[in-house]
C-alpha positions as a printed Julia matrix, in Angstrom:
408×3 Matrix{Float64}:
   0.32   0.17   -0.21
   2.89   2.43    0.47
   3.48   2.28   -3.15
   0.14   3.13   -3.84
  -0.04   6.16   -1.29
   3.36   7.74   -2.85
   1.67   7.44   -5.95
  -1.62   9.21   -5.45
   0.91  11.67   -3.52
   3.23  12.2    -6.7
  -0.39  12.71   -8.97
  -1.46  15.78   -6.55
   2.0   17.0    -6.16
   2.14  17.4    -9.97
  -1.59  18.34  -10.12
  -0.61  21.39   -7.39
   2.45  22.33   -9.29
   0.27  22.51  -12.63
  -2.2   25.12  -10.94
   0.44  27.15   -9.65
   2.08  27.47  -13.47
  -1.91  27.52  -14.67
  -2.61  30.5   -12.13
   0.8   32.27  -13.03
   0.17  32.06  -16.9
  -3.68  32.16  -16.98
  -3.61  29.16  -18.59
  -6.08  25.68  -18.6
  -5.11  24.03  -15.68
  -6.26  20.81  -17.38
  -3.95  21.67  -20.23
  -0.97  22.31  -17.57
  -1.81  19.11  -16.09
  -1.01  16.95  -19.55
   1.95  19.27  -20.13
   3.06  18.3   -16.4
   2.76  14.51  -17.41
   4.17  14.8   -20.55
   7.47  16.19  -18.86
   7.63  14.49  -15.72
   6.87  11.03  -17.97
   9.4   11.76  -20.45
  12.1   12.64  -17.35
  11.29   9.4   -15.45
  11.59   7.07  -18.37
  15.26   8.69  -19.53
  16.35   7.7   -15.99
  14.74   4.46  -16.45
  12.07   4.74  -13.74
   8.92   5.18  -15.81
   7.06   2.79  -13.83
   7.19   5.37  -10.61
   3.64   5.89  -11.92
   1.79   2.68  -12.62
  -0.53   4.4   -15.48
  -2.12   0.73  -16.1
  -3.13  -0.5   -12.75
  -6.57  -0.47  -12.37
  -6.81   1.37   -9.72
  -5.35   4.2   -11.86
  -7.77   3.66  -14.71
 -10.69   3.73  -12.39
  -9.95   7.03  -11.05
  -9.1    8.77  -14.09
 -12.08   7.29  -15.85
 -14.74   8.55  -12.95
 -13.01  11.85  -13.82
 -13.21  11.9   -17.65
 -17.16  11.04  -17.15
 -18.21  13.65  -14.17
 -15.72  16.28  -16.69
 -18.07  15.42  -19.76
 -21.37  14.97  -17.32
 -20.4   18.94  -15.95
 -19.52  19.9   -19.43
 -23.36  18.74  -20.68
 -24.62  20.3   -17.59
 -23.22  23.95  -18.18
 -25.24  24.36  -21.23
 -28.05  26.89  -21.05
 -31.35  25.67  -21.97
 -32.68  29.2   -22.55
 -29.95  30.24  -24.58
 -30.04  27.0   -26.7
 -33.69  27.53  -27.22
 -33.22  31.14  -28.54
 -30.25  30.82  -30.37
 -30.4   27.1   -31.37
 -30.08  27.94  -35.16
 -26.45  30.04  -35.07
 -25.52  27.45  -32.33
 -26.13  24.16  -34.37
 -24.71  25.92  -37.24
 -21.52  26.97  -35.98
 -20.99  23.56  -34.12
 -21.61  21.37  -37.08
 -19.29  23.38  -39.58
 -16.46  23.47  -36.7
 -17.17  19.3   -36.5
 -17.75  18.39  -40.15
 -14.97  20.01  -42.52
 -12.28  19.83  -39.68
 -12.83  15.76  -39.26
 -12.88  14.88  -42.74
  -9.3   17.3   -43.34
  -7.65  15.82  -40.25
  -8.28  12.57  -41.33
  -7.33  13.18  -44.97
  -3.97  14.43  -43.54
  -3.12  11.85  -41.04
  -4.17   9.02  -43.61
  -2.52  10.54  -47.4
  -0.06  12.87  -45.73
   1.38  11.07  -42.93
   0.61   7.46  -43.97
  -1.52   6.41  -40.99
  -3.99   3.62  -41.68
  -7.76   4.41  -41.84
  -9.11   3.64  -38.57
  -6.09   5.68  -36.89
  -6.98   8.16  -39.52
 -10.54   8.38  -39.06
  -9.5    8.63  -35.15
  -7.27  11.33  -35.43
  -9.95  13.27  -37.52
 -12.76  12.77  -34.94
 -10.44  13.65  -31.86
  -8.98  17.13  -33.67
 -12.53  18.18  -34.39
 -13.9   18.01  -31.18
 -13.79  21.8   -29.46
 -12.79  21.76  -25.45
 -15.48  23.02  -23.23
 -12.81  23.33  -20.32
 -10.41  25.49  -22.42
 -13.63  27.81  -23.52
 -15.43  27.93  -20.76
 -11.97  28.92  -19.02
 -11.54  31.86  -21.37
 -15.62  32.64  -20.63
 -15.22  32.72  -17.05
 -11.74  34.93  -16.91
 -13.71  37.67  -19.36
 -16.73  37.27  -18.06
 -18.11  36.16  -21.45
 -20.21  33.31  -19.72
 -22.67  35.87  -18.39
 -23.57  37.34  -21.48
 -25.41  35.67  -24.63
 -22.45  35.81  -26.39
 -20.29  33.87  -24.72
 -23.38  31.4   -24.13
 -24.29  30.79  -27.7
 -20.39  29.27  -27.92
 -20.74  27.48  -25.26
 -23.82  25.74  -26.93
 -21.93  25.52  -30.39
 -19.15  23.57  -28.3
 -21.68  21.44  -27.18
 -22.88  19.98  -30.71
 -19.24  19.75  -32.16
 -18.72  17.65  -29.22
 -22.25  15.84  -29.58
 -20.56  15.25  -32.76
 -17.73  13.79  -31.55
 -19.29  11.81  -29.14
 -22.13  10.15  -31.4
 -19.26   9.88  -34.21
 -17.13   7.67  -31.75
 -19.32   5.5   -30.95
 -20.76   4.82  -34.17
 -17.36   4.35  -36.1
 -15.57   2.4   -33.35
 -18.13   0.72  -31.34
 -19.6   -2.14  -32.3
 -23.13  -2.71  -33.41
 -25.22  -5.42  -31.7
 -27.94  -6.27  -29.77
 -26.43  -4.85  -26.94
 -25.86  -1.66  -28.41
 -29.52  -1.33  -29.45
 -30.37  -2.17  -25.62
 -28.01   0.43  -24.53
 -29.44   3.01  -27.1
 -33.09   1.85  -25.7
 -31.64   3.04  -21.92
 -29.91   5.97  -22.84
 -32.84   7.09  -24.65
 -35.14   6.16  -21.55
 -32.57   8.18  -18.73
 -32.67  11.25  -21.04
 -36.27  11.69  -20.99
 -36.98  10.14  -17.63
 -33.83  11.64  -15.3
 -34.99  15.34  -15.96
 -38.34  13.62  -14.55
 -37.33  12.07  -11.91
 -33.93  14.08  -10.04
 -36.02  17.04   -9.06
 -38.7   14.93   -7.37
 -35.89  12.66   -5.94
 -33.93  15.71   -4.5
 -36.94  17.64   -3.15
 -37.87  14.23   -1.46
 -34.28  13.35   -0.26
 -32.0   16.29   -0.8
 -30.59  19.06    1.03
 -28.85  16.72    3.92
 -25.01  15.93    4.85
 -25.42  12.74    3.32
 -25.21  14.42   -0.25
 -27.9   12.55   -1.63
 -27.87  14.69   -4.86
 -24.34  13.53   -5.46
 -24.36   9.97   -4.91
 -27.7   10.34   -7.12
 -25.68  11.86  -10.05
 -22.63   9.17   -9.68
 -24.97   6.28   -9.62
 -26.51   6.82  -12.94
 -23.59   7.83  -14.36
 -21.33   5.02  -13.29
 -24.59   2.54  -14.01
 -24.81   4.02  -17.59
 -21.33   3.63  -17.9
 -20.81   0.48  -17.12
 -23.6   -0.42  -19.57
 -21.83   1.48  -22.35
 -18.4   -0.51  -21.79
 -20.87  -3.73  -21.68
 -22.1   -2.94  -25.01
 -18.67  -2.49  -26.58
 -18.69   1.52  -25.87
 -17.23   4.06  -23.81
 -18.31   5.05  -20.77
 -17.84   8.61  -21.28
 -20.58   8.65  -24.18
 -23.61   8.66  -22.07
 -22.37  11.48  -19.67
 -22.56  14.07  -22.05
 -26.38  13.62  -23.28
 -27.07  12.76  -19.34
 -25.77  16.08  -18.49
 -27.62  17.39  -21.42
 -30.79  16.61  -20.28
 -29.99  17.64  -16.53
 -28.51  20.98  -17.74
 -32.14  22.74  -16.84
 -32.43  21.37  -12.98
 -28.97  20.15  -11.82
 -27.08  22.95  -14.43
 -29.06  25.51  -12.26
 -28.15  24.57   -8.94
 -25.17  26.45   -8.55
 -24.14  24.98   -4.96
 -24.31  21.48   -6.35
 -22.46  22.25   -9.69
 -19.66  23.86   -7.48
 -19.68  20.64   -5.14
 -19.14  18.26   -7.95
 -16.88  20.3    -9.6
 -14.64  20.48   -6.51
 -14.78  16.71   -6.26
 -14.25  16.69   -9.98
 -11.19  18.86  -10.5
  -9.42  18.46   -7.25
  -9.35  14.88   -6.67
 -10.23  13.09  -10.24
  -9.56  14.84  -13.41
  -5.86  15.12  -12.37
  -5.42  11.09  -12.52
  -7.32  11.61  -15.45
  -5.2   14.83  -17.58
  -1.36  13.52  -15.74
  -2.41  10.19  -16.93
  -3.18  11.04  -20.42
   0.15  13.16  -20.83
   2.38  10.53  -18.96
   1.53   8.44  -22.07
   3.33  10.83  -24.61
   6.67  10.75  -25.13
   8.44  13.89  -25.89
  11.53  12.71  -27.53
   9.35  10.8   -29.83
   7.27  13.86  -31.05
  10.62  15.98  -31.09
  12.31  13.3   -33.44
   8.89  13.74  -35.62
   7.87  17.06  -35.38
   6.65  17.03  -39.09
   3.18  15.22  -38.14
   2.13  17.3   -35.38
   2.97  20.52  -37.06
   0.99  19.2   -39.82
  -2.35  18.02  -37.89
  -2.13  21.52  -36.25
  -2.24  23.9   -39.02
  -4.7   21.51  -40.75
  -7.15  21.71  -37.76
  -7.12  25.34  -37.83
  -7.13  26.2   -41.22
 -10.23  24.0   -41.92
 -11.6   25.63  -38.41
 -10.96  28.8   -40.44
 -12.67  27.87  -43.28
 -15.42  26.39  -42.03
 -16.63  28.19  -39.02
 -15.71  31.69  -40.07
 -18.28  31.94  -43.07
 -20.84  30.72  -40.81
 -20.33  33.17  -37.98
 -20.37  36.06  -40.61
 -23.47  34.71  -42.08
 -25.41  35.3   -38.77
 -24.28  39.1   -38.82
 -21.25  38.82  -36.18
 -18.64  41.45  -37.29
 -15.26  40.31  -38.57
 -13.67  40.4   -34.93
 -16.54  38.51  -33.35
 -16.28  36.11  -35.8
 -12.35  35.29  -35.78
 -12.78  34.95  -31.95
 -15.72  32.49  -32.67
 -13.62  30.63  -34.75
 -10.38  30.39  -32.99
 -12.11  29.43  -29.81
 -13.79  26.67  -31.44
 -10.29  25.25  -32.8
  -9.58  25.15  -29.06
  -9.36  21.28  -28.93
  -8.46  19.42  -25.53
 -11.07  17.72  -23.43
 -12.82  15.3   -25.6
  -9.73  14.91  -27.87
  -7.64  13.67  -25.63
 -10.66  11.42  -24.43
 -10.9   10.35  -27.94
  -7.12   9.83  -28.49
  -6.89   7.61  -25.15
  -9.81   5.44  -26.21
  -8.05   4.79  -29.41
  -4.82   3.58  -27.52
  -7.0    1.7   -24.57
  -8.62  -0.05  -27.69
  -5.43  -0.4   -30.01
  -6.68   1.57  -32.49
  -3.55   4.02  -32.45
  -0.43   2.9   -31.18
   1.94   4.86  -28.92
   4.2    6.62  -31.1
   0.53   7.89  -33.1
  -1.14   8.65  -29.39
   1.95  11.11  -28.68
   1.94  12.81  -32.17
  -2.15  13.03  -31.99
  -2.31  14.48  -28.37
   0.81  16.9   -29.01
  -1.42  18.08  -31.63
  -4.28  18.13  -29.95
  -2.43  20.18  -27.23
  -1.29  22.5   -29.67
  -4.75  23.11  -30.98
  -5.58  24.42  -27.02
  -2.79  26.88  -26.97
  -2.15  28.44  -29.99
  -5.87  29.65  -31.31
  -6.32  30.41  -27.76
  -3.61  32.8   -27.43
  -4.08  34.47  -30.95
  -7.5   34.89  -30.23
  -7.19  36.47  -26.91
  -4.18  38.52  -28.36
  -6.08  39.76  -31.57
  -9.38  39.55  -31.5
 -10.61  39.62  -28.11
 -14.24  41.57  -28.75
 -13.71  44.05  -25.89
 -17.26  45.91  -26.73
 -19.36  42.95  -25.68
 -17.33  41.97  -22.21
 -19.53  42.92  -18.8
 -18.75  46.11  -17.68
 -16.76  45.2   -14.64
 -14.58  43.27  -17.21
 -14.33  45.65  -19.58
 -13.22  47.73  -16.78
 -10.88  45.23  -15.64
  -8.94  44.2   -19.07
  -8.6   47.94  -20.42
  -5.21  49.21  -20.37
  -4.86  52.27  -18.66
  -2.0   54.69  -20.35
   0.37  56.61  -18.47
  -0.65  59.8   -19.46
  -4.15  59.16  -18.5
  -2.69  58.22  -14.77
  -0.79  61.62  -14.62
  -3.66  63.59  -15.89
  -6.06  61.98  -13.33
  -3.33  62.61  -10.56
  -3.25  66.47  -11.61
  -6.77  67.23  -11.62
  -7.08  64.96   -7.87
  -4.16  67.74   -6.72
  -6.13  70.44   -8.16
  -9.38  69.81   -6.75
  -7.4   69.15   -3.03
């Protein structure tokens, strides 16, 4: 047991380092956890101590899997049903555009340019087309866009894109049998029934220190996850749909969402993201950088070609349309989930996984930095955020001080 506790301490120590770096440079903590996992894994491998973190042990896989399920559920629960009903045409059009052409373009790049077999190339196309709710939501929170209609519309579009990722991943790589039909029927029943059952169950048994609400959600998600795996699919696939179904009830319970986010981000997702980064071999990526550069370039180019015209068609000014496009090009969460799914199911090998995750990380960093540096739509910022992010020039400070002295 001492070895297990040491590994747990290692994971949380790395998560603390990642949190400090993320806070210092205002990056997504999930992104930094993956980077830290990459660096530490490569360093330990260089000294022959790669097994210091048993990434393939069942207890690590279980904690990482629960983290991925809960993160996926919370992403679905963040969807604002009112905004989605009001702006569904724009959100759906942007979301579909952000998935279809980029997935085809990245598949073609991996297959024809990099020489990958068809199945690994298909997985690469699906993974790179995904938009990271974790990255986009972090940006929305940072600038306050999550409180205005513009930001909520982007988050709804992210949902459409990631729904395409989830559905396509299941249709392409999950075997279609009678088990699949049973799983689909149960999931449809949960999608319809849970929004009715959950509020009543909470009213009867919730509001107690026993945390009935959290236990109820964990039970539903784990049960559906086990059914998904039994049917030959992936446990995270039903979590997004359940989150979407409960967005109008659980998603609006700010206290409950905060508690679930604390459990997920504080306890579970460090195992998922650090484990995901630990699989990436930095020397492998350095020795073959062309594949990573090609995948990142094609992903960004196809996102611009497909999303920007749609945003403009809905009367968005140039700057707003480019900001939307670049945020929709930011990948991470579902991309890494898809890549890890491919590695676990032997669809891609470790070299392809390293190149794919490195490209996904590139799409998480580069478009976001460009968007916030050159295309930030300050006119859409809430008033308090506008004051916070508006630079104050030295001459204005001097003038204000002089006026104060005169009045004194």
